[in-house]
Rosetta silent file (secondary structure, phi, psi, omega in degrees, C-alpha in Angstrom):
SEQUENCE: XXXXXXXXXXXXXXXXXXXXXXXXXXXXXXXXXXXXXXXXXXXXXXXXXXXXXXXXXXXXXXXXXXXXXXXXXXXXXXXXXXXXXXXXXXXXXXXXXXXXXXXXXXXXXXXXXXXXXXXXXXXXXXXXXXXXXXXXXXXXXXXXXXXXXXXXXXXXXXXXXXXXXXXXXXXXXXXXXXXXXXXXXXXXXXXXXXXXXXXXXXXXXXXXXXXXXXXXXXXXXXXXXXXXXXXXXXXXXXXXXXXXXXXXXXXXXXXXXXXXXXXXXXXXXXXXXXXXXXXXXXXXXXXXXXXXXXXXXXXXXXXXXXXXXXXXXXXXXXXXXXXXXXXXXXXXXXXX
SCORE:     score description
SCORE:     0.000 S_00000001
   1 L     0.000  137.537  178.035  115.413  133.260  101.820 S_00000001
   2 L   -94.953  115.647 -178.254  112.759  131.918   99.468 S_00000001
   3 L   -94.022  142.407  170.483  113.615  128.416   98.272 S_00000001
   4 L   -57.823  147.708 -177.678  112.177  126.829   95.125 S_00000001
   5 H   -55.174  -43.171 -176.721  109.597  124.197   96.058 S_00000001
   6 H   -67.585  -27.729  177.135  111.698  121.383   94.575 S_00000001
   7 H   -67.514  -43.881  178.931  114.717  122.527   96.642 S_00000001
   8 H   -62.955  -42.896  178.033  112.685  122.296   99.837 S_00000001
   9 H   -59.959  -41.423 -177.141  111.371  118.874   98.802 S_00000001
  10 H   -61.826  -52.069 -175.784  114.930  117.719   98.076 S_00000001
  11 H   -77.912  -30.973  179.873  116.413  118.686  101.423 S_00000001
  12 H   -67.831  -27.438 -179.696  113.364  117.934  103.553 S_00000001
  13 H   -89.741   -9.667 -177.631  113.396  114.326  102.339 S_00000001
  14 H  -119.218  -26.255 -175.976  117.181  113.922  102.817 S_00000001
  15 L  -122.440  103.697 -177.958  118.183  116.238  105.648 S_00000001
  16 L   -56.548  136.671  176.387  116.102  115.957  108.817 S_00000001
  17 L    86.904    3.350 -177.746  115.067  119.326  110.206 S_00000001
  18 H   -58.462  -42.711 -177.036  115.568  121.329  107.019 S_00000001
  19 H   -65.901  -18.931  178.419  112.144  122.887  107.273 S_00000001
  20 H   -82.690   -5.386  173.288  113.053  124.038  110.797 S_00000001
  21 L    60.789   40.843  174.255  115.848  126.181  109.313 S_00000001
  22 L   -71.753  165.123 -171.414  118.607  125.212  111.780 S_00000001
  23 H   -55.757  -42.339 -178.375  122.069  126.690  110.946 S_00000001
  24 H   -61.321  -45.242 -174.981  123.440  123.634  109.138 S_00000001
  25 H   -77.641  -26.546  170.999  120.458  123.331  106.852 S_00000001
  26 H   -63.723  -39.404  178.539  120.290  127.071  106.253 S_00000001
  27 H   -62.023  -41.800  178.687  123.896  126.761  105.083 S_00000001
  28 H   -64.092  -38.562  177.599  122.941  123.973  102.685 S_00000001
  29 H   -64.843  -42.474  177.718  120.124  126.083  101.317 S_00000001
  30 H   -63.638  -41.009  178.990  122.460  129.042  100.821 S_00000001
  31 H   -60.420  -46.527  179.972  124.990  126.738   99.187 S_00000001
  32 H   -64.767  -39.942  179.457  122.413  125.388   96.768 S_00000001
  33 H   -62.985  -40.529 -178.787  121.132  128.877   96.026 S_00000001
  34 H   -68.042  -26.158  177.754  124.649  130.105   95.250 S_00000001
  35 H   -64.974  -23.681 -179.370  125.126  127.227   92.820 S_00000001
  36 L   -89.630    2.343 -177.247  122.385  128.764   90.701 S_00000001
  37 L   -55.300  128.011  177.961  124.181  132.117   90.634 S_00000001
  38 L    68.312   15.250  176.006  124.077  133.632   87.154 S_00000001
  39 L   -86.175  138.168  177.316  122.087  130.711   85.732 S_00000001
  40 L   -67.588  140.030  176.875  119.390  131.646   83.214 S_00000001
  41 L  -130.232  135.038 -179.961  115.837  131.028   84.411 S_00000001
  42 L  -124.975  123.029  178.586  112.747  131.107   82.229 S_00000001
  43 L    64.193 -151.218 -175.906  109.276  131.139   83.710 S_00000001
  44 L   -95.555   -6.085 -177.986  108.577  129.105   86.827 S_00000001
  45 L  -116.456  127.113  177.651  110.379  125.932   85.753 S_00000001
  46 H   -73.049  -17.372 -174.829  114.143  125.598   85.599 S_00000001
  47 H   -64.646  -21.563 -179.216  113.767  122.575   83.306 S_00000001
  48 H   -69.403  -14.530  179.467  113.246  124.794   80.277 S_00000001
  49 H   -95.406   -4.825 -177.278  116.932  125.761   80.511 S_00000001
  50 L   -92.635  136.970  175.202  118.193  122.144   80.576 S_00000001
  51 E   -96.046  125.490 -174.415  119.284  120.359   77.404 S_00000001
  52 E  -103.662  138.501 -179.299  118.212  116.716   77.431 S_00000001
  53 E  -141.174 -163.151 -177.669  120.061  113.866   75.745 S_00000001
  54 E  -132.463  160.633  173.132  120.737  110.134   75.841 S_00000001
  55 E  -104.628  125.618  178.036  123.545  107.780   76.821 S_00000001
  56 L   -60.042  123.863 -177.201  124.683  105.417   74.060 S_00000001
  57 L   -77.336   72.150 -169.709  123.895  101.863   75.303 S_00000001
  58 L   -55.595  -39.205 -174.099  127.426  100.655   74.654 S_00000001
  59 L   -89.572    2.425 -178.299  127.140   97.257   76.295 S_00000001
  60 L  -130.515   -8.795 -175.755  123.800   96.334   74.700 S_00000001
  61 L   -74.967  -24.691 -179.575  123.768   97.878   71.217 S_00000001
  62 L    81.820 -165.694 -175.694  125.836   95.063   69.698 S_00000001
  63 L  -117.757    7.852  178.021  128.052   95.245   66.619 S_00000001
  64 L   -74.257  115.897 -176.922  125.481   95.407   63.824 S_00000001
  65 H   -61.609  -32.963  179.011  126.258   98.624   61.940 S_00000001
  66 H   -68.484  -35.441  177.602  122.643   98.940   60.805 S_00000001
  67 H   -66.750  -42.973  178.527  121.436   98.777   64.396 S_00000001
  68 H   -64.529  -40.382  176.779  123.886  101.480   65.444 S_00000001
  69 H   -61.947  -45.695 -179.598  122.811  103.588   62.480 S_00000001
  70 H   -61.520  -39.437  178.727  119.130  103.121   63.362 S_00000001
  71 H   -63.938  -47.623 -178.814  119.797  104.148   66.938 S_00000001
  72 H   -60.959  -45.195  179.833  121.669  107.292   65.901 S_00000001
  73 H   -64.374  -40.831  178.907  118.995  108.301   63.395 S_00000001
  74 H   -63.106  -42.174  178.363  116.251  107.639   65.934 S_00000001
  75 H   -64.088  -41.705 -175.312  117.951  109.774   68.569 S_00000001
  76 H   -75.756  -51.437 -170.810  118.579  112.591   66.101 S_00000001
  77 H   -93.265  -38.790 -176.258  115.404  112.725   64.015 S_00000001
  78 H   -87.843  -51.867 -179.951  112.693  111.057   66.074 S_00000001
  79 L   -77.662  -25.376 -176.197  113.632  111.871   69.662 S_00000001
  80 L    52.754   44.032  176.954  115.302  115.144   68.686 S_00000001
  81 L   -69.696  147.332 -179.051  117.670  114.705   71.609 S_00000001
  82 L   -71.912  -37.887 -174.368  120.134  117.516   72.154 S_00000001
  83 E  -151.876  163.690  175.982  123.161  115.287   72.724 S_00000001
  84 E  -130.184  127.588  177.314  124.435  111.730   72.989 S_00000001
  85 E   -96.504  149.136  173.724  126.992  110.594   75.559 S_00000001
  86 E  -136.954  138.295  178.357  129.378  107.693   75.099 S_00000001
  87 L   -83.879  168.608 -176.143  131.564  105.994   77.712 S_00000001
  88 L  -140.355  123.871  163.569  135.193  105.061   77.112 S_00000001
  89 L  -150.633  138.425  179.171  137.401  102.108   77.905 S_00000001
  90 L   -88.331  -39.185 -176.373  139.996  100.574   75.608 S_00000001
  91 L  -131.144  149.288  173.965  140.551   97.353   77.556 S_00000001
  92 L  -116.238  139.333 -176.232  138.596   95.256   80.025 S_00000001
  93 L   -82.926  145.679  171.850  140.229   93.276   82.811 S_00000001
  94 L   -85.518  103.922 -174.941  139.735   89.542   83.360 S_00000001
  95 L   -66.635  -20.547  179.270  138.574   89.543   87.007 S_00000001
  96 L   -70.351  -22.175 -178.269  139.273   85.821   87.361 S_00000001
  97 L  -111.569    3.408  174.197  142.984   86.482   86.930 S_00000001
  98 L  -122.464   90.233 -174.179  143.161   89.756   88.866 S_00000001
  99 L   -64.513  135.654 -178.823  142.430   88.777   92.440 S_00000001
 100 L    84.214    6.147 -178.787  140.625   91.414   94.440 S_00000001
 101 L   -63.397  132.579 -178.366  139.420   93.207   91.330 S_00000001
 102 L  -133.281   15.684 -179.884  136.516   95.526   92.162 S_00000001
 103 L   -68.235  155.319 -177.593  136.167   97.714   89.086 S_00000001
 104 L   -73.613  -17.935 -178.365  132.690   98.312   87.630 S_00000001
 105 L  -127.576  150.648  177.330  133.641   96.997   84.177 S_00000001
 106 L  -140.420 -165.402 -173.279  135.556   93.943   83.004 S_00000001
 107 L   -65.579  -16.030 -177.698  136.431   92.029   79.822 S_00000001
 108 L   -94.899    3.602  178.093  132.805   91.014   79.215 S_00000001
 109 L  -104.527  122.310 -176.126  131.485   94.585   78.942 S_00000001
 110 L   -82.598  139.825  173.821  131.621   96.012   75.418 S_00000001
 111 L  -132.970  119.988  173.077  132.794   99.559   74.698 S_00000001
 112 L   -77.348  144.242 -179.035  132.716  101.043   71.216 S_00000001
 113 L   -69.177  123.258 -170.397  135.639  103.366   70.472 S_00000001
 114 H   -57.293  -50.491 -176.691  134.232  106.913   70.877 S_00000001
 115 H   -63.816  -38.532 -177.798  135.872  108.732   67.968 S_00000001
 116 H   -68.154  -49.570 -176.991  135.174  105.885   65.558 S_00000001
 117 H   -70.634  -32.671  177.070  131.515  105.346   66.406 S_00000001
 118 H   -68.874  -36.758  176.673  130.820  109.086   66.566 S_00000001
 119 H   -63.429  -40.461  176.674  132.362  109.572   63.126 S_00000001
 120 H   -61.686  -45.255 -178.955  130.080  106.814   61.835 S_00000001
 121 H   -69.120  -33.319 -178.099  127.051  108.446   63.457 S_00000001
 122 H   -60.356  -30.493 -177.640  127.965  111.926   62.251 S_00000001
 123 L   -72.807  -18.108 -175.806  127.453  110.790   58.662 S_00000001
 124 L  -118.155    7.798 -179.886  123.809  109.820   59.279 S_00000001
 125 L  -125.883  168.874 -175.706  122.708  112.564   61.703 S_00000001
 126 L  -124.771  -39.027 -171.417  122.219  116.304   61.465 S_00000001
 127 L  -124.452  -25.751 -174.545  121.830  118.041   64.812 S_00000001
 128 L   -61.935  137.178  178.118  122.580  115.776   67.782 S_00000001
 129 E   -86.526  144.407  179.118  125.754  116.723   69.659 S_00000001
 130 E  -106.478  127.389 -178.069  128.332  114.015   70.430 S_00000001
 131 E  -133.218  129.648  174.158  129.969  114.039   73.870 S_00000001
 132 E   -80.607  135.881 -171.865  132.522  111.664   75.369 S_00000001
 133 L  -141.766   75.677   -5.858  131.578  110.825   78.951 S_00000001
 134 L  -125.446  155.336  175.346  134.383  110.600   79.624 S_00000001
 135 E   -73.294  128.194  178.515  137.445  109.936   77.491 S_00000001
 136 E   -78.485   84.068 -168.375  140.288  108.609   79.666 S_00000001
 137 H   -64.508  -44.254 -174.149  142.641  111.198   78.254 S_00000001
 138 H   -61.927  -21.429 -179.391  145.938  110.564   80.112 S_00000001
 139 H   -88.114    1.490  179.750  146.227  107.006   78.761 S_00000001
 140 L  -111.054  156.998  177.354  146.022  108.253   75.153 S_00000001
 141 L   -72.495  125.490 -170.263  148.583  110.000   72.952 S_00000001
 142 H   -64.399  -48.444 -178.270  147.848  113.701   73.158 S_00000001
 143 H   -63.373  -36.707  178.974  148.705  114.769   69.623 S_00000001
 144 H   -67.324  -42.470  177.145  146.719  111.858   68.197 S_00000001
 145 H   -62.063  -41.996  178.043  143.660  112.737   70.304 S_00000001
 146 H   -59.594  -41.337  178.806  143.961  116.357   69.180 S_00000001
 147 H   -66.143  -47.069 -179.248  144.045  115.173   65.567 S_00000001
 148 H   -62.530  -44.426 -179.325  141.094  112.788   66.012 S_00000001
 149 H   -65.180  -41.489  178.670  139.000  115.383   67.816 S_00000001
 150 H   -61.520  -44.344 -178.913  139.741  118.046   65.213 S_00000001
 151 H   -64.064  -45.055  179.881  138.757  115.709   62.390 S_00000001
 152 H   -65.384  -40.843  178.534  135.536  114.629   64.086 S_00000001
 153 H   -60.170  -44.899 -178.583  134.606  118.212   64.931 S_00000001
 154 H   -65.565  -48.674 -176.023  135.093  119.303   61.326 S_00000001
 155 H   -68.615  -25.331 -179.520  133.262  116.347   59.760 S_00000001
 156 L   -95.231    8.087 -175.588  130.312  116.644   62.164 S_00000001
 157 L    60.676   43.874  173.557  129.945  120.396   61.648 S_00000001
 158 L    61.917   49.492  175.902  131.298  121.040   65.142 S_00000001
 159 L  -106.398   24.310 -178.599  128.970  118.759   67.057 S_00000001
 160 E  -105.303  132.883  170.270  131.718  117.410   69.327 S_00000001
 161 E  -125.538  120.623 -176.442  132.021  118.082   73.048 S_00000001
 162 E   -91.891  111.532  168.782  134.999  116.404   74.710 S_00000001
 163 E   -94.979  131.383 -175.753  134.407  115.104   78.198 S_00000001
 164 E  -127.943  149.808  176.261  137.674  113.932   79.734 S_00000001
 165 E  -141.630  179.396  179.705  138.671  112.053   82.872 S_00000001
 166 L  -103.179  -13.476  177.467  141.730  110.456   84.436 S_00000001
 167 L    78.888  177.321 -176.835  140.344  106.942   84.800 S_00000001
 168 L  -142.380   -7.672 -171.835  140.829  104.367   87.524 S_00000001
 169 L   -95.833   97.979 -178.202  142.014  101.198   85.744 S_00000001
 170 H   -67.999  -26.701  177.200  145.774  100.827   86.215 S_00000001
 171 H   -65.246  -39.203  178.336  145.751   97.595   84.177 S_00000001
 172 H   -64.740  -44.147  177.384  144.432   99.547   81.205 S_00000001
 173 H   -59.219  -44.948 -178.784  147.144  102.191   81.617 S_00000001
 174 H   -59.506  -44.253 -178.671  149.826   99.502   81.766 S_00000001
 175 H   -66.182  -28.736  179.041  148.611   97.882   78.547 S_00000001
 176 L   -90.862    6.375  174.338  148.633  101.260   76.789 S_00000001
 177 L    61.534   41.923  177.389  152.211  101.849   77.991 S_00000001
 178 L  -128.651  131.746  178.974  151.382  104.968   80.011 S_00000001
 179 L   -61.547  137.704  178.187  152.311  105.419   83.703 S_00000001
 180 L   -73.064  -29.672 -179.796  149.301  105.431   86.020 S_00000001
 181 L   -71.451  153.498  176.061  151.014  107.908   88.312 S_00000001
 182 L    62.652   23.429 -177.572  150.790  111.667   87.682 S_00000001
 183 H   -68.203  -27.976  176.739  147.772  111.204   85.432 S_00000001
 184 H   -67.325  -46.323  178.191  146.161  114.353   86.827 S_00000001
 185 H   -64.858  -38.627  177.874  149.176  116.511   86.024 S_00000001
 186 H   -63.453  -41.383  179.691  149.455  114.857   82.636 S_00000001
 187 H   -60.048  -44.981 -179.452  145.794  115.603   81.925 S_00000001
 188 H   -60.240  -42.496  178.920  146.229  119.314   82.665 S_00000001
 189 H   -67.979  -36.046  178.839  149.199  119.504   80.299 S_00000001
 190 H   -60.893  -42.611  179.847  147.297  117.561   77.645 S_00000001
 191 H   -61.841  -44.837  178.206  144.469  120.109   77.642 S_00000001
 192 H   -60.788  -45.266 -177.408  146.926  122.955   77.208 S_00000001
 193 H   -67.508  -42.818 -179.778  148.748  121.157   74.405 S_00000001
 194 H   -59.846  -43.179 -179.475  145.598  120.123   72.526 S_00000001
 195 H   -64.306  -34.197  176.117  144.312  123.680   72.484 S_00000001
 196 H   -70.509  -39.383  178.549  147.623  124.873   71.091 S_00000001
 197 H   -65.770  -29.194  179.473  147.604  122.141   68.443 S_00000001
 198 L   -77.182  -11.319 -174.797  144.108  123.208   67.405 S_00000001
 199 L  -125.624  -28.705 -171.225  145.235  126.793   66.809 S_00000001
 200 L   -87.721  140.050  179.723  148.987  127.042   66.142 S_00000001
 201 L   -79.411  -34.081  178.568  150.490  126.840   62.667 S_00000001
 202 L  -147.757  100.626 -169.382  153.942  125.802   63.888 S_00000001
 203 E   -96.023  129.482  169.124  154.059  124.815   67.530 S_00000001
 204 E  -112.176  114.112 -174.774  157.117  124.760   69.754 S_00000001
 205 E  -137.307  129.718  177.466  156.112  123.190   73.055 S_00000001
 206 E  -131.010  105.973 -179.742  158.238  121.871   75.906 S_00000001
 207 L  -119.428 -172.262  179.109  156.302  120.500   78.866 S_00000001
 208 L   -69.469  -35.296 -174.814  156.806  118.003   81.633 S_00000001
 209 L  -115.573  -11.356 -172.225  155.293  115.150   79.600 S_00000001
 210 L  -136.621  146.646  172.023  155.302  116.412   76.004 S_00000001
 211 E  -135.459  127.088  174.318  157.642  117.924   73.449 S_00000001
 212 E  -126.828  119.312 -174.541  156.539  119.334   70.096 S_00000001
 213 E  -105.503   91.126  177.182  159.318  120.787   67.948 S_00000001
 214 E    49.036   65.088  178.878  157.859  123.240   65.434 S_00000001
 215 E  -141.598  169.524 -179.286  155.060  120.992   64.168 S_00000001
 216 L  -158.509  167.962  172.778  151.289  121.197   63.778 S_00000001
 217 L  -103.497  154.347  177.181  148.172  119.286   62.813 S_00000001
 218 L  -155.450  130.097    6.593  146.142  120.002   59.698 S_00000001
 219 L   -75.647  154.518  175.277  143.260  120.420   59.192 S_00000001
 220 L  -107.489  148.062 -179.601  142.691  122.452   62.330 S_00000001
 221 L   -68.076  144.442  177.971  139.229  123.269   63.671 S_00000001
 222 L   -84.574  -14.994  177.616  137.875  126.723   62.937 S_00000001
 223 L  -122.882  156.948  176.690  135.992  126.772   66.238 S_00000001
 224 L   -66.874  138.446  175.229  137.047  125.910   69.756 S_00000001
 225 L   -92.350  119.307 -178.500  136.273  122.335   70.792 S_00000001
 226 E   -63.147  138.957  176.922  134.630  122.371   74.248 S_00000001
 227 E  -122.777  118.167  178.539  136.477  120.405   76.933 S_00000001
 228 E  -114.145  147.112 -177.873  134.558  119.282   80.008 S_00000001
 229 E  -105.805  145.680  173.340  136.055  117.413   82.974 S_00000001
 230 E  -114.767  143.390  179.205  134.659  114.440   84.873 S_00000001
 231 L   138.148  173.302 -175.022  135.464  113.616   88.491 S_00000001
 232 L  -135.296  -11.688 -177.912  134.928  114.762   92.069 S_00000001
 233 L   -64.131  144.736 -177.856  138.363  114.924   93.755 S_00000001
 234 H   -52.316  -44.774  178.112  139.341  118.437   94.967 S_00000001
 235 H   -62.136  -36.265  178.477  142.369  118.778   92.633 S_00000001
 236 H   -66.337  -40.964 -179.753  140.180  117.765   89.690 S_00000001
 237 H   -62.212  -40.596  178.262  137.493  120.297   90.602 S_00000001
 238 H   -66.520  -43.069  178.116  140.053  123.087   90.646 S_00000001
 239 H   -61.236  -42.285  179.211  141.527  121.897   87.338 S_00000001
 240 H   -62.278  -44.887 -178.396  138.051  121.736   85.859 S_00000001
 241 H   -63.374  -37.761 -175.531  137.184  125.244   87.042 S_00000001
 242 H   -84.881  -34.151 -172.962  140.377  126.756   85.629 S_00000001
 243 H  -110.685  -19.224 -170.276  140.756  124.795   82.388 S_00000001
 244 L   -94.835  162.848  173.192  137.330  123.383   81.578 S_00000001
 245 L   -99.595   -6.601 -179.277  134.213  124.529   79.807 S_00000001
 246 E  -179.004  178.083 -173.064  132.012  122.300   81.959 S_00000001
 247 E  -136.138  137.992  171.569  131.788  119.430   84.440 S_00000001
 248 E  -102.674  101.854  179.189  130.492  115.844   84.427 S_00000001
 249 L   -72.443  157.616  173.614  129.425  115.099   88.031 S_00000001
 250 L  -106.854  131.305  175.171  129.440  111.624   89.511 S_00000001
 251 L    96.865 -146.756 -168.554  126.376  110.480   91.393 S_00000001
 252 L  -110.996  169.925  178.742  123.209  112.284   92.376 S_00000001
 253 L   -78.873   75.493 -175.454  122.086  115.893   92.973 S_00000001
 254 L  -118.935 -168.195 -178.071  123.053  115.893   96.646 S_00000001
 255 H   -62.151  -37.945  179.241  125.087  117.991   99.096 S_00000001
 256 H   -62.021  -43.197  177.900  128.385  116.689   97.713 S_00000001
 257 H   -63.953  -42.097  179.966  127.422  117.785   94.213 S_00000001
 258 H   -61.734  -42.797 -179.960  126.270  121.168   95.507 S_00000001
 259 H   -67.565  -38.201  178.037  129.551  121.739   97.333 S_00000001
 260 H   -62.487  -43.985  179.773  131.572  120.698   94.290 S_00000001
 261 H   -63.806  -42.721  179.466  129.663  123.137   92.101 S_00000001
 262 H   -64.951  -38.047  176.846  130.102  125.940   94.624 S_00000001
 263 H   -59.017  -47.280 -179.406  133.838  125.196   94.840 S_00000001
 264 H   -67.392  -37.011  178.912  134.224  125.515   91.081 S_00000001
 265 H   -61.714  -44.030 -179.405  132.082  128.642   90.951 S_00000001
 266 H   -65.143  -42.099  179.260  134.275  130.351   93.541 S_00000001
 267 H   -60.998  -45.312  179.684  137.494  129.347   91.771 S_00000001
 268 H   -64.837  -40.264  179.220  136.238  130.719   88.474 S_00000001
 269 H   -62.816  -41.975 -179.776  135.035  133.907   90.129 S_00000001
 270 H   -63.926  -26.653 -177.257  138.426  134.404   91.801 S_00000001
 271 L  -105.771   14.147  175.926  140.160  134.102   88.428 S_00000001
 272 L    69.019   27.474 -179.860  137.775  136.291   86.461 S_00000001
 273 L  -101.316  141.399 -176.877  136.235  133.393   84.539 S_00000001
 274 L   -68.436  130.863  173.329  132.566  133.384   83.561 S_00000001
 275 L   -87.795  -30.566 -177.508  130.320  131.036   85.509 S_00000001
 276 L   -60.777  -31.553 -177.713  127.317  131.677   83.304 S_00000001
 277 L   -92.125    2.397 -178.508  129.056  129.997   80.361 S_00000001
 278 L   -89.169  131.115 -175.700  130.204  126.973   82.403 S_00000001
 279 E  -101.668  158.733  176.242  128.171  123.793   81.806 S_00000001
 280 E  -134.019  121.590 -176.616  127.149  120.866   84.016 S_00000001
 281 E  -111.890  109.200  178.001  126.267  117.487   82.466 S_00000001
 282 E  -106.206  173.803  178.285  124.397  115.007   84.676 S_00000001
 283 E  -131.184  154.005  173.933  122.837  111.620   83.967 S_00000001
 284 E  -124.550  154.277  179.736  119.613  109.858   84.905 S_00000001
 285 E  -106.904  130.809  176.592  118.895  106.134   85.033 S_00000001
 286 L   -71.694  -37.828 -175.965  115.891  104.620   83.291 S_00000001
 287 L   -59.497  126.459  176.623  116.040  101.481   85.421 S_00000001
 288 L    78.514    4.196 -176.224  113.659  101.664   88.360 S_00000001
 289 L   -95.859  165.938  172.729  112.338  105.075   87.388 S_00000001
 290 L  -134.896  161.630  178.990  108.895  106.525   86.809 S_00000001
 291 H   -52.407  -41.438 -179.067  107.894  109.753   85.051 S_00000001
 292 H   -68.702  -41.005  178.843  107.389  111.521   88.391 S_00000001
 293 H   -65.863  -41.691  178.798  110.698  110.317   89.815 S_00000001
 294 H   -61.795  -41.648 -177.875  112.567  111.319   86.661 S_00000001
 295 H   -67.597  -41.443  177.173  111.025  114.777   86.743 S_00000001
 296 H   -61.715  -43.461  178.894  111.871  115.303   90.426 S_00000001
 297 H   -60.991  -44.164  179.696  115.422  114.140   89.749 S_00000001
 298 H   -64.130  -39.850  179.587  115.719  116.515   86.788 S_00000001
 299 H   -65.889  -36.505  178.416  114.372  119.433   88.823 S_00000001
 300 H   -65.299  -41.923  176.192  116.908  118.780   91.574 S_00000001
 301 H   -65.616  -40.531  179.138  119.738  118.868   89.066 S_00000001
 302 H   -61.801  -37.808  177.625  118.267  121.992   87.493 S_00000001
 303 H   -61.612  -30.636  179.007  118.176  123.639   90.920 S_00000001
 304 L   -81.291   -5.263  179.676  121.916  122.994   91.176 S_00000001
 305 L    99.338   13.736  179.324  122.507  124.742   87.855 S_00000001
 306 L   -60.049  135.430  179.676  122.679  121.665   85.623 S_00000001
 307 L  -105.500  -23.453 -177.977  122.681  122.604   81.932 S_00000001
 308 E  -136.078  141.073  179.181  122.635  119.120   80.355 S_00000001
 309 E  -145.614  125.366 -176.258  120.959  115.873   81.455 S_00000001
 310 E  -118.651  144.084  179.557  121.106  112.515   79.644 S_00000001
 311 E   -96.978  128.898  176.015  119.083  109.348   80.199 S_00000001
 312 E   -96.997  117.300 -177.517  120.887  105.992   80.424 S_00000001
 313 L  -100.780   -1.647  179.771  118.645  103.191   79.159 S_00000001
 314 L   -79.627  165.544 -177.723  121.122  100.316   79.498 S_00000001
 315 L    59.930   29.504 -178.861  120.968   97.747   82.319 S_00000001
 316 L  -127.596   17.060  178.295  117.188   98.146   82.331 S_00000001
 317 L    87.511    3.137  178.089  116.109   95.059   80.383 S_00000001
 318 L   -81.329  128.893 -175.161  116.115   96.734   76.965 S_00000001
 319 L  -119.495   -8.196 -179.409  117.459   94.337   74.327 S_00000001
 320 L  -127.690  162.565  176.385  116.678   96.015   70.998 S_00000001
 321 H   -57.979  -43.475 -178.879  117.266   99.407   69.416 S_00000001
 322 H   -60.355  -39.749  179.894  113.521  100.010   69.408 S_00000001
 323 H   -68.070  -40.379  177.828  113.287   99.313   73.124 S_00000001
 324 H   -64.142  -42.586  179.626  116.149  101.673   73.934 S_00000001
 325 H   -66.232  -39.831  179.772  114.605  104.430   71.822 S_00000001
 326 H   -67.343  -38.501  176.988  111.174  103.908   73.362 S_00000001
 327 H   -63.353  -44.489  178.202  112.645  104.026   76.866 S_00000001
 328 H   -62.780  -39.209  178.989  114.460  107.251   76.045 S_00000001
 329 H   -62.099  -42.576 -179.123  111.266  108.673   74.555 S_00000001
 330 H   -61.235  -41.954  178.512  109.329  107.884   77.719 S_00000001
 331 H   -65.703  -49.479 -176.965  111.908  109.709   79.806 S_00000001
 332 H   -62.460  -36.984  177.082  112.160  112.711   77.489 S_00000001
 333 H   -63.708  -30.015 -178.105  108.373  113.042   77.334 S_00000001
 334 H   -77.523  -32.913 -171.014  108.325  113.186   81.127 S_00000001
 335 H  -105.682  -21.236 -175.618  110.984  115.857   81.607 S_00000001
 336 L   -84.617    0.000    0.000  110.884  118.113   78.546 S_00000001
């Protein structure tokens, strides 16, 4: 088998003996190769097929509406980024009063509400796509999310991509009056219900968690709103493959990511679902990076079949909108 140079570099620096082609490492190479099955390739570089975007610096952008506007306009018109990701949390925990708390975010980390800030940005931008990365869907009211997403999609000229997850913060679930248990099953039902609400004129729906008695939302979107899943657990990967339009991986372009992608590809193939139209959205970190490191990282994701890649400029010492935009520009210049 002929491996792309960047694939060989990736495994030779992480898996001892890869170049010697022992059975385990041949399997990893085959696995990685199969992840690229049916992916479009142009020329000698896979990067030309990747759409590059940015991560909204939620915890550093502040609350000045003009600053947020300037950032959105800069991303859209100056950087010409394909998409913008935004993280989601409604509440932050006070770690001083929750002993043993080990979550990555707490009450001192700011999160702008995704639908609200994207609606604000949609009014001052033209082409950049807005993607939630990821909306903690099970802790929200399904019909309301369907309504909010439909409205944002319409007002932005269908520039919304919904990334959804199940979350990890049980304190947040409790405050929103939603059981933390069964959130995976609830999420699957929510996706089914939202899609029906986006299309049905008078919906009768009776599920495990939801009941809709001959009702509908209006206005409804004229186009399908893409739904991508975030997570790595086996049940989530299967749910993503069967119900999703794409996947938000956690972590780096490694063996775990390759196996997750192959798992989803096989599930979709078994159920007659197109893999070519399935997307993969990864992220890169500006902090500690260099142009060469960013490009190698992007090529590794591209080798795995990644379709979208966004640069996160927060937690890297950037304190102004201009600094965040310049950092994003430096990254985009290196990889595009």
